C-alpha positions in Angstrom: 18.9 -52.5 58.8 19.9 -54.2 55.4 17.0 -55.1 53.4 16.6 -59.0 52.9 16.8 -60.4 49.2 13.0 -60.6 48.1 11.8 -64.1 46.3 13.1 -62.9 42.8 16.9 -62.4 43.9 16.8 -58.8 44.4 17.9 -56.7 47.7 14.3 -54.7 47.5 11.1 -54.9 49.4 8.6 -56.4 46.7 6.5 -53.1 47.3 9.4 -51.3 46.1 10.2 -53.7 43.0 8.5 -53.1 39.5 8.6 -56.2 37.3 7.1 -56.5 33.9 5.3 -60.0 33.1 5.2 -61.2 29.6 1.5 -62.4 29.4 0.5 -64.3 26.3 -3.0 -64.8 27.5 -2.2 -68.7 28.6 -2.3 -70.2 32.0 1.5 -70.1 32.4 2.1 -66.4 32.0 -1.3 -65.6 33.6 -0.3 -67.6 36.8 3.2 -65.5 37.0 1.4 -62.2 36.9 -0.9 -63.3 39.7 1.8 -64.7 41.9 3.8 -61.4 41.6 0.7 -59.4 42.5 -0.2 -61.6 45.5 3.6 -61.5 46.6 3.3 -57.4 46.7 5.3 -56.5 43.5 4.4 -53.5 41.3 3.3 -55.5 38.1 2.9 -54.4 34.4 1.9 -57.1 32.0 2.9 -56.7 28.4 1.0 -58.6 25.8 2.9 -58.8 22.4 0.7 -59.2 19.2 2.8 -61.0 16.7 0.6 -62.1 13.8 -2.6 -61.4 12.3 -5.2 -64.4 13.1 -7.8 -65.3 10.8 -9.8 -67.1 13.1 -9.4 -68.0 16.8 -11.6 -69.8 19.6 -11.7 -69.8 23.1 -10.1 -73.2 22.6 -7.3 -71.9 20.4 -4.0 -74.1 21.0 -1.9 -71.0 19.6 -0.8 -67.9 21.1 0.1 -64.1 20.7 -3.3 -63.3 18.6 -6.9 -62.0 18.9 -8.3 -64.5 21.7 -5.4 -64.8 23.8 -5.0 -60.7 23.9 -8.4 -60.5 25.2 -7.7 -63.2 28.0 -4.6 -61.4 29.0 -6.7 -58.2 29.3 -9.3 -60.1 31.6 -6.6 -61.6 33.7 -4.9 -58.2 34.2 -8.3 -56.6 34.9 -8.9 -59.4 37.4 -5.7 -58.8 39.1 -5.8 -55.0 38.9 -2.6 -54.4 37.3 -1.4 -52.0 34.5 -1.5 -53.9 31.0 0.1 -52.9 27.6 -0.3 -54.4 24.4 2.8 -54.1 21.9 2.1 -54.5 18.0 5.3 -56.4 16.8 3.4 -57.9 13.6 6.4 -56.5 11.3 9.0 -57.3 13.6 7.7 -60.6 13.6 7.1 -61.5 10.2 10.5 -60.0 9.3 12.7 -61.9 12.5 10.6 -65.2 12.7 8.3 -65.9 9.9 10.7 -65.2 6.8 13.7 -67.1 8.7 11.3 -69.8 9.3 10.4 -69.9 5.4 14.0 -69.3 4.2 15.0 -72.2 6.5 12.9 -74.7 5.0 13.9 -73.5 1.2 17.7 -74.0 2.3 16.9 -77.7 3.4 16.7 -77.1 7.0 14.4 -77.8 9.7 13.9 -74.3 11.7 12.7 -73.8 15.2 10.9 -70.2 15.4 10.2 -70.4 18.9 14.2 -69.6 19.3 14.0 -67.3 16.9 11.0 -65.4 18.6 12.6 -65.5 22.1 15.6 -64.3 20.8 14.4 -61.1 18.8 10.8 -59.7 19.7 10.3 -61.7 23.0 13.7 -61.0 24.6 15.3 -58.3 22.7 12.5 -55.7 22.2 10.4 -56.9 25.2 13.4 -56.5 27.2 14.2 -53.0 26.0 10.7 -52.1 26.6 11.1 -53.1 30.3 14.2 -51.5 30.7 12.5 -48.4 29.6 9.7 -48.6 32.2 12.6 -48.8 34.5 11.3 -52.1 35.8 13.7 -54.2 38.0 13.2 -57.6 36.2 11.2 -59.0 33.2 9.4 -62.3 34.2 8.2 -65.1 32.0 6.2 -68.2 32.3 8.6 -70.3 30.8 9.1 -73.7 32.3 13.1 -73.0 33.2 14.9 -72.8 36.4 16.9 -69.8 37.4 19.1 -69.2 40.0 20.7 -65.8 41.1 23.7 -65.4 43.2 25.9 -62.3 43.4 23.7 -60.5 40.8 24.4 -63.2 38.3 21.7 -65.8 37.2 22.3 -69.1 35.5 19.4 -71.1 33.8 18.8 -74.8 34.7 16.3 -77.4 33.3 12.9 -77.0 34.9 11.9 -79.3 37.7 9.0 -80.5 35.2 11.0 -82.0 32.7 8.2 -82.6 30.3 7.5 -78.9 30.3 11.1 -77.9 30.3 12.0 -74.9 27.9 15.4 -74.3 28.4 16.3 -75.7 25.1 14.5 -72.7 23.3 16.4 -70.2 25.4 19.9 -70.9 24.8 20.3 -68.3 22.8 19.6 -65.6 25.4 22.4 -63.2 26.3 24.2 -62.9 29.6 22.6 -59.6 30.2 19.2 -60.8 29.5 19.7 -63.7 31.5 20.4 -61.7 34.7 17.4 -59.4 34.1 14.9 -62.4 33.6 13.1 -64.5 36.3 11.1 -67.8 35.6 9.1 -68.4 38.6 7.6 -71.8 37.3 10.9 -73.5 36.9 10.5 -75.2 40.5 6.9 -76.1 39.8 4.7 -79.0 38.0 2.4 -77.9 35.6 -0.8 -79.2 37.6 0.6 -76.9 40.5 0.4 -73.8 38.0 -3.1 -74.8 37.3 -3.9 -75.0 40.9 -2.5 -71.8 41.6 -4.4 -70.1 38.8 -7.7 -71.9 40.2 -7.1 -70.3 43.5 -6.5 -66.8 42.0 -9.9 -67.3 40.5 -8.3 -66.7 36.9 -10.3 -67.1 33.8 -7.6 -69.2 32.1 -7.2 -71.7 34.8 -8.4 -74.6 32.5 -7.4 -73.2 29.1 -5.5 -75.8 27.1 -2.0 -75.3 26.4 -0.4 -73.6 22.9 0.8 -76.7 21.1 1.1 -75.3 17.4 3.9 -72.8 16.4 1.5 -69.8 16.9 1.5 -68.8 13.0 1.2 -72.4 11.9 -2.6 -73.4 12.2 -3.0 -77.2 13.1 0.8 -77.7 12.2 0.4 -77.5 8.7 3.6 -75.6 8.0 3.5 -76.5 4.1 0.5 -74.1 3.9 2.4 -71.2 5.4 5.3 -71.4 3.1 2.8 -71.9 0.2 1.0 -68.7 1.2 4.1 -66.6 1.2 6.4 -68.4 -1.2 4.3 -70.4 -3.8 7.1 -70.6 -6.1 9.0 -72.9 -3.7 7.3 -76.2 -4.5 9.5 -77.2 -7.5 9.4 -80.9 -8.3 12.8 -82.7 -8.4 14.4 -85.8 -8.0 14.4 -88.4 -5.1 18.0 -90.5 -5.1 19.0 -93.3 -3.3 22.8 -93.2 -1.6 24.1 -94.6 -4.8 23.0 -91.6 -6.6 20.3 -93.3 -8.7 16.9 -91.4 -9.2 14.0 -93.5 -7.9 11.4 -91.1 -7.7 10.3 -87.6 -7.8 9.3 -85.2 -4.9 6.7 -81.9 -5.3 9.1 -79.4 -3.3 11.8 -79.8 -0.7 9.9 -78.0 1.9 7.8 -81.2 2.2 10.6 -83.2 3.7 12.5 -83.1 7.0 15.7 -85.2 7.8 14.6 -88.6 9.3 11.1 -88.3 7.8 9.8 -91.7 6.5 6.3 -91.0 5.5 5.3 -89.1 2.3 8.3 -90.7 0.3 5.7 -92.8 -1.8 8.4 -95.1 -3.0 7.7 -98.8 -2.6 11.1 -100.8 -1.4 11.4 -103.9 0.6 13.0 -102.2 3.5 11.5 -98.7 4.8 13.3 -95.3 3.4 14.3 -92.5 5.4 15.1 -88.9 4.4 18.8 -88.9 4.9 20.0 -85.7 3.1 17.9 -82.7 1.7 20.2 -80.9 -1.1 18.6 -77.7 -1.8 21.1 -76.6 -4.4 20.2 -79.1 -6.6 16.6 -79.7 -5.4 17.2 -83.2 -4.2 16.0 -85.6 -1.6 18.5 -88.3 -0.8 16.9 -91.4 1.0 18.1 -94.6 2.7 17.6 -96.9 5.4 17.2 -96.0 9.1 20.8 -97.0 10.1 22.3 -94.3 7.6 20.7 -91.6 9.8 23.2 -92.6 12.8 25.3 -89.6 13.7 28.0 -89.1 16.0 29.7 -85.6 15.0 27.8 -82.6 14.5 29.2 -79.1 13.5 27.7 -76.0 14.6 27.6 -72.3 14.1 26.9 -69.1 15.9 27.5 -70.5 19.3 26.0 -68.5 22.2 28.1 -69.2 25.7 26.5 -68.4 28.8 29.2 -69.6 31.2 33.0 -69.4 31.3 34.5 -71.5 28.6 36.4 -73.4 31.0 33.1 -75.1 31.8 32.9 -76.5 28.4 35.7 -78.4 28.9 34.3 -80.4 31.5 32.0 -83.6 30.9 28.8 -81.9 29.1 25.5 -83.1 27.7 23.6 -81.7 24.6 20.3 -82.0 23.3 19.6 -82.1 19.7 16.0 -81.5 19.8 13.5 -80.1 22.2 12.2 -83.4 23.3 15.4 -85.3 23.0 17.4 -86.8 25.7 20.5 -85.3 27.0 23.5 -87.1 25.2 26.9 -87.4 26.7 29.4 -85.5 24.5 32.8 -83.5 23.7 33.1 -80.4 22.5 36.0 -78.9 20.1 36.6 -75.3 18.9 38.1 -74.3 15.7 37.8 -70.7 14.6 34.0 -69.5 14.5 32.8 -73.1 14.6 32.5 -75.9 17.1 32.3 -79.7 16.3 30.2 -81.8 18.9 31.4 -85.4 19.3 28.4 -87.1 20.4 29.3 -90.4 22.8 25.9 -92.2 21.7 24.4 -92.7 18.4 21.5 -90.3 17.5 19.2 -90.6 14.7 17.8 -88.1 12.4 19.9 -84.7 13.3 18.8 -81.8 11.0 20.4 -78.7 9.7 18.5 -75.5 11.2 17.9 -77.5 14.7 19.8 -76.3 17.7 22.5 -78.2 19.7 22.3 -77.2 23.5 24.9 -77.8 26.0 24.1 -78.4 29.7 26.1 -79.8 32.6 25.1 -81.4 35.7 25.9 -79.6 39.0 24.1 -79.5 42.9 21.4 -77.3 41.4 20.3 -79.6 38.3 21.2 -79.6 34.8 22.7 -76.0 34.0 22.2 -74.6 30.6 25.8 -73.5 29.3 24.5 -72.4 25.6 24.4 -74.0 22.2 24.5 -73.3 18.7 23.2 -74.0 15.2 23.2 -77.5 13.5 25.3 -77.0 10.2 25.9 -80.4 9.4 
């Protein structure tokens, strides 16, 4: 008799299926580990230590450091599952932190969570899971995945306030076919309820909000720690090229920023452009932030290219709305024509592609904004 497909889309009994769960020590990944264990899977929890924290508390809003590793250990003990800690501080520093700093120095606004998923979390953890001969790598990300005929597609989560698909656009097709995201069909309050029913110590733990290596959102202090030479005074110019002020370093500014310019004008001024070559900030009125065409580099496509010729939608920031758009391909670059106005688009951010089908908003891929 043919074995029926299990809850993660594989034709195996759960008791014969080994899954690796990426456990950050937070409520989401802990709940996923508990769900897999309860459903009868053979579960191995893996926690990554990504950076050396100086001071963490039980109310930490960061992840992947001391307190969170202890929480993950406690959850694994409670669930009676195997648990490993992998020490990836040097890989994380090289692949994520250094890139984050260099991006700001180039006048960009980076997204380290994409780099983290692209490098240590999915690349190295993927390889480790394969070495353990696991059938799937499971995470607590809020994205919906649907597996059919051994191929997995990713969709925006049911809980759109928690959706993390934007951060996963650079996932490879091979990784996506191996990954599973059990929380994609749930609301956050349902996740916490499951954690309480499983009697997990992290059920009421606050969510991670800050970038893990940026305490209290103060990214400037991180840059100052590693690159104190980056804070060079330079000119603030208006759109006519006239010098109207002085700044203390371009890393203090992002496109669309209004606060911190410290120039008195009749109408509010916004950062329109950051010129890293000349160490200049260009400011102007809000309407000059409106853009309709974006140029992208390093495109990652997760579907047949034919799907990109249909009506698509893009997100140009993680909390942004879906914007109806058209794509045009030229050499290694893609131009995106937005069919609605959008403000404050910044180089270094991602532009992520979606299309709507019967299952929801399907992730097609994306690329990095050049200009």
